[in-house]
C-alpha positions in Angstrom: -24.1 50.7 -8.8 -27.1 51.8 -10.6 -30.2 51.3 -8.7 -34.0 51.4 -9.3 -34.8 51.8 -5.6 -35.9 55.3 -4.4 -33.5 58.0 -3.2 -32.7 57.4 0.7 -32.7 60.2 3.3 -28.8 61.3 2.6 -29.7 62.7 -0.9 -33.7 63.8 0.0 -32.1 65.9 2.6 -29.3 67.3 0.8 -31.7 68.0 -2.3 -34.1 69.6 0.3 -31.1 71.4 1.7 -30.3 72.7 -1.7 -33.8 74.0 -2.3 -33.8 75.9 0.9 -30.5 77.3 0.1 -31.2 77.7 -3.5 -34.7 79.5 -1.9 -32.6 82.1 0.0 -30.3 82.7 -3.3 -33.5 84.1 -4.4 -34.9 85.6 -1.9 -31.8 87.2 -0.9 -30.7 88.3 -4.5 -34.6 90.9 -4.7 -33.4 92.2 -0.9 -29.1 92.2 -1.0 -26.9 90.8 -2.5 -24.4 91.3 0.2 -22.2 88.7 2.0 -26.0 86.1 2.9 -26.6 85.8 -1.0 -23.4 84.4 -2.0 -23.5 82.2 1.7 -26.4 80.6 0.3 -25.1 80.0 -3.0 -21.8 78.4 -1.3 -24.1 76.1 0.5 -26.1 75.4 -2.4 -23.6 74.3 -4.9 -21.8 71.6 -3.3 -24.9 70.0 -2.1 -26.4 70.1 -5.8 -22.6 68.8 -7.0 -23.2 66.2 -4.7 -27.0 65.0 -6.0 -25.3 65.2 -9.1 -22.9 62.6 -8.5 -25.2 60.2 -6.8 -27.5 60.2 -9.3 -25.0 59.7 -12.3 -23.4 56.6 -10.2 -26.6 55.4 -8.3 -30.0 57.0 -9.2 -30.3 57.8 -13.1 -33.6 58.7 -12.8 -32.7 62.2 -11.0 -29.8 63.0 -13.1 -32.0 65.4 -15.5 -33.7 67.5 -12.9 -30.1 67.8 -10.6 -28.1 68.7 -13.3 -30.2 71.2 -14.5 -31.2 72.6 -10.7 -27.0 72.7 -10.7 -26.3 74.1 -14.5 -29.5 76.9 -13.2 -28.0 78.0 -10.2 -24.4 78.3 -11.6 -25.8 80.6 -14.3 -27.3 82.6 -11.5 -24.0 82.8 -9.8 -22.8 84.2 -13.2 -25.2 86.5 -14.1 -24.3 88.2 -10.9 -21.0 89.2 -11.9 -23.5 90.6 -14.9 -25.2 92.5 -12.2 -22.6 94.0 -10.9 -20.6 94.8 -14.4 -23.9 96.4 -15.7 -24.2 98.6 -12.5 -27.4 97.2 -11.4 -29.1 96.8 -14.5 -32.7 95.8 -14.9 -32.2 93.2 -17.9 -29.3 91.4 -15.8 -31.0 91.2 -12.3 -33.7 89.8 -14.1 -31.5 86.6 -15.6 -29.9 86.4 -11.8 -33.1 86.3 -10.4 -35.0 83.9 -13.1 -31.9 81.5 -13.3 -31.9 81.4 -9.5 -35.6 80.9 -9.3 -35.4 77.5 -12.6 -32.9 76.0 -10.2 -35.1 76.3 -7.1 -37.9 74.6 -9.6 -35.7 71.9 -10.8 -34.3 71.5 -6.9 -37.9 70.8 -6.0 -38.4 68.2 -8.8 -35.4 66.2 -7.8 -37.3 66.2 -4.7 -40.5 64.7 -5.9 -38.4 62.4 -8.0 -36.6 61.2 -5.0 -39.4 59.6 -4.0 -39.9 57.2 -6.7 -38.4 53.7 -7.2 -38.6 50.5 -4.6 -38.2 51.0 -1.1 -34.3 50.2 0.3 -32.9 49.4 3.7 -31.0 51.9 5.2 -28.9 49.6 7.3 -28.4 49.6 11.0 -27.1 53.2 12.3 -24.6 52.1 13.8 -22.5 50.8 10.7 -22.7 54.5 9.7 -20.5 55.5 12.6 -18.2 52.5 11.3 -18.0 54.2 7.9 -16.6 57.1 9.2 -13.6 55.3 10.1 -13.7 56.8 13.6 -9.6 55.7 15.1 -8.4 57.1 11.5 -10.1 60.1 12.0 -9.1 60.3 15.8 -5.7 61.1 14.1 -6.1 62.9 11.3 -8.2 65.4 13.3 -5.5 65.5 15.9 -3.0 66.9 13.2 -5.7 69.2 11.7 -6.2 70.7 15.5 -2.0 71.1 15.6 -2.2 72.8 12.4 -4.5 75.1 13.7 -2.4 76.0 16.8 0.8 76.3 14.6 -1.0 79.1 12.3 -2.6 80.9 14.8 0.8 80.7 17.0 -1.0 79.9 19.7 -4.7 79.5 20.8 -7.1 80.0 18.0 -10.7 81.5 17.9 -12.8 79.3 19.1 -15.7 79.8 16.9 -13.2 78.7 13.7 -11.5 75.9 15.7 -14.9 74.3 15.9 -15.9 75.0 12.5 -12.9 74.1 11.5 -12.8 70.0 13.1 -16.4 69.4 12.0 -16.2 70.7 8.8 -12.6 68.1 8.4 -14.2 65.1 10.3 -17.1 65.7 7.7 -14.8 65.7 4.8 -12.6 62.6 6.6 -15.4 60.7 7.5 -17.3 61.6 3.9 -14.3 60.5 2.2 -13.8 57.0 4.5 -17.4 56.1 3.8 -16.3 55.9 0.0 -13.3 54.0 0.1 -15.6 51.3 2.2 -17.9 51.9 -1.1 -15.1 51.5 -3.6 -13.0 48.2 -1.6 -15.9 46.3 -0.8 -14.8 43.7 -3.2 -11.2 43.5 -1.9 -12.2 43.9 1.5 -14.5 40.5 0.9 -10.8 39.0 0.8 -8.5 40.4 3.2 -9.8 37.9 6.4 -12.7 38.5 8.7 -11.8 42.2 10.1 -12.6 43.5 6.8 -15.0 41.0 5.5 -17.4 42.2 8.5 -17.6 45.9 7.6 -20.7 47.1 6.6 -20.7 47.7 2.7 -18.5 44.7 2.3 -21.0 42.5 4.6 -24.4 43.7 2.9 -25.4 45.8 6.2 -25.2 48.8 3.9 -26.1 48.8 0.6 -23.8 50.2 -1.5 -25.7 53.4 -2.7 -26.9 54.3 0.5 -23.3 54.5 1.5 -22.3 56.2 -1.2 -25.2 58.5 -0.5 -23.7 59.3 3.3 -20.0 59.5 1.7 -20.9 62.2 -1.0 -23.2 64.5 1.1 -20.6 64.1 4.1 -18.3 65.8 2.0 -20.6 68.4 0.4 -21.5 69.7 4.0 -18.1 69.8 5.1 -17.4 72.2 2.2 -20.6 74.2 2.6 -19.5 75.1 6.3 -15.6 75.5 5.5 -16.8 77.8 3.3 -19.2 79.6 4.8 -17.8 80.2 8.6 -14.5 80.0 8.2 -12.9 80.7 4.3 -12.8 79.3 1.0 -9.2 78.3 0.8 -10.1 75.6 3.9 -12.9 74.1 2.0 -11.0 73.9 -1.2 -8.1 72.0 0.9 -10.5 69.4 2.7 -12.2 68.6 -0.4 -8.9 68.2 -2.0 -7.4 66.1 0.3 -10.6 63.9 0.4 -10.9 63.6 -3.2 -7.3 62.9 -3.5 -8.1 59.8 -1.1 -11.1 58.8 -3.1 -10.1 58.7 -6.6 -6.2 59.0 -7.0 -5.4 56.3 -4.0 -8.1 54.0 -3.7 -9.4 54.3 -7.3 -6.1 54.0 -8.8 -2.8 53.7 -7.1 -3.9 51.3 -4.3 -4.5 48.5 -6.9 -1.9 49.2 -9.5 1.7 50.4 -7.9 3.4 49.1 -4.6 4.1 52.3 -3.8 0.5 53.2 -3.2 1.0 54.5 0.0 4.0 56.6 -0.7 2.1 58.8 -3.1 -1.1 57.9 -1.5 0.5 59.7 1.8 -0.1 63.1 0.3 -3.9 62.3 1.4 -3.2 61.8 5.0 -1.1 65.0 5.0 -3.9 67.6 4.1 -5.7 67.7 7.4 -2.7 69.8 9.5 -2.6 71.8 6.2 -6.7 72.8 6.8 -5.6 73.3 10.1 -3.3 75.9 9.3 -5.5 77.7 6.2 -8.3 78.1 8.7 -6.2 79.8 11.4 -4.4 81.7 8.7 -6.4 82.1 5.6 -3.2 81.4 3.7 -0.5 78.7 3.2 3.3 79.7 4.1 6.5 77.7 4.9 5.1 76.1 8.1 2.0 74.5 6.6 4.1 72.7 3.8 6.3 71.3 6.7 3.1 69.8 8.5 2.6 68.3 5.7 5.4 66.6 4.7 6.1 65.2 7.9 2.9 63.5 7.8 3.7 62.7 4.2 7.1 61.2 5.1 5.7 59.4 8.4 2.8 57.1 5.8 5.6 55.2 4.3 6.9 53.4 7.9 3.5 53.1 9.5 2.0 51.3 6.4 4.6 49.7 5.5 4.8 48.5 9.1 1.3 47.2 8.9 1.8 45.6 5.3 4.6 43.7 7.2 1.8 42.6 9.9 -0.9 41.6 7.1 1.1 40.8 4.1 -1.2 37.4 3.5 -4.2 39.3 3.0 -3.4 42.2 1.2 -1.8 38.9 -1.3 -4.9 37.2 -1.1 -6.8 40.0 -2.4 -4.2 40.8 -5.1 -3.3 44.7 -3.6 0.5 44.8 -4.4 2.1 46.1 -1.3 5.9 46.3 -0.9 6.5 42.9 1.2 4.2 41.1 -1.4 6.3 42.3 -4.2 9.9 43.1 -3.1 10.3 41.1 0.0 10.4 41.3 3.5 14.2 42.7 3.4 13.9 45.2 1.3 10.5 46.3 2.6 12.4 46.7 6.2 15.4 48.0 4.6 13.1 51.4 2.6 11.1 51.7 6.2 14.5 52.5 8.0 15.5 54.2 5.1 12.2 56.4 5.0 12.3 56.8 8.8 15.7 58.3 8.8 14.6 60.9 7.0 11.6 61.8 8.6 13.4 61.9 12.0 16.1 64.5 10.4 13.3 66.8 8.8 11.3 66.8 11.8 14.4 68.0 13.7 15.2 70.1 11.1 11.9 72.0 10.9 12.4 72.5 14.5 13.4 76.1 13.6 10.2 77.1 12.5 8.2 75.3 15.1 10.3 76.1 18.5 12.5 74.1 21.2 9.7 72.0 23.0 8.6 70.4 19.8 12.7 70.4 19.0 13.3 67.9 21.6 10.4 66.5 21.3 11.0 66.0 17.4 14.5 64.2 18.9 13.4 61.9 21.5 10.1 60.3 19.7 12.6 59.8 16.6 15.1 58.5 18.5 12.9 55.6 19.3 11.7 55.3 16.0 15.1 55.0 14.6 15.7 52.5 17.3 12.3 49.7 16.4 13.1 50.5 12.6 16.8 49.3 12.8 15.3 46.5 15.2 12.5 45.2 12.6 15.5 45.6 9.6 17.5 43.1 12.0 14.6 40.7 12.8 12.0 41.1 10.1 9.1 39.4 12.5 5.7 40.2 12.8 6.0 41.2 16.4 8.6 43.8 15.5 6.9 44.8 13.0 3.2 45.3 15.5 5.7 47.2 17.8 6.9 49.8 15.2 3.2 50.0 14.0 1.7 51.1 17.1 4.5 53.0 17.8 4.2 54.9 14.7 0.4 56.3 15.8 1.5 57.6 19.3 5.0 58.8 17.6 3.0 61.3 15.0 0.1 62.0 17.7 3.0 63.6 20.7 4.7 64.9 18.2 1.7 66.8 16.4 0.7 67.9 20.8 4.8 69.0 20.8 3.9 71.5 17.7 0.7 72.6 19.3 1.3 73.5 22.4 5.1 75.4 22.0 3.8 78.5 21.1 1.8 78.2 24.3 5.3 78.2 25.8 6.7 81.3 24.2 
C-alpha cells in the first residue's frame, strides 16, 4: 500500500492535533503538571501512534519524523515519573520539558513533510460514511448504550453517556474502515454489492481509507481516556484491534470457525458501556459479553447460508462451504439452544423485565432455528438472519430498561 502521494487531510489533521496537544504538554509542564497536563499527553500519544502506523504502511517518508515525535513524547512521559520521584529536581524537569519540546519539533517536521508528494484524490464524502458501516454500527452502539444503563443501574450520567457513545462510534467506524481496506480484494469477488464498496471499487484510495480508519480509532482512545476513563478507552481499542488484526487479518481467511472466535470483537461494545458507567468490570459485564458472543455464530451462519456462493467465490472458508448446509443448521440450532438458556439464566442479575423478554424472544429464536434445521432453504435462513438482529436489539433494550422499573 506504500504511496508516493502526499498525506491526506485525516493524517495531517492528526499530526496537527498531536502537535497542539504536545505544545499543551510543554506549556503545562512549566506551569502545573496536573490533570490537564496528563490529559494533553493522552491526546497526543494515540494520535502520534496513529501517525506512525499510517506512515509505516503508506507514507514511508513520514516515518522518521513521526517515530521521533512519538519516542520523544514517551521519554517526556517517563521523565514525568522522574520529576515526581526526585521531588521536582531541576535536572528531571529539564529532561521532561526538553523531551516534550523535541516531540513538538518532530511533530511540526512531520506536518511539513506530510505535504510533500503527488496529490491523491480524497473521494466522495458519502463513501467515508459508508466506510464506517452505519447499519452494523447502530447495533453495536445500542448494545454499548445498554451496557452503560446496566452498569449504572438506571440512567447513566448524561455527559459520560454522550462521550462513551461518540468514542464507541469512532472506534467502530475506524475498525470498519480498516476492514474495507483489508478486504478489498475479496470484496471484488463476492458479488455486485461488495464490489461496489468504496475501496473495492476504487472510489476511495486505500491510503486515504487507511488514514481515515486509523485516525478515527486514535480519536476514540483520546476522547474516552480524557473524558470517561482509561479502562473504557482501552476496551474500545482492544475490540477494534481484535476485529481488524485477529478476525479480518487472520481468522476470516483461515478457518470456518472465524466468526466463532471473531465474535469476541462484536461482544466488546456492551463491556465498553459498562466500564464507562462503573470504571471497572464485574460479572454482569461478562454476561453481556457472552450474550453477544453466543449470538454471533447463529446470526452469521444464517447469513453465510444466504450468500454461500459469494463466500465460495472469494475462497472465504465459511461453514456452509466447508461442512455443508446440514451441519451448519445443526450448529445454528445447538448454539441457539445454548444462547437462549444462557440469556434466561443470567436474568438473575438483569431482573424480571429482562428475563421475560429473554424467554419470549428466545422461544421464537429457537422456533426459527428448528425450522431452518428441518428446511435448509435460503428463505428460512433469511428469516432467521433478520430476526436475529431484532432479537439482540430487543434483548439489550430489555436489559437497559429493567433497572428503570425497580
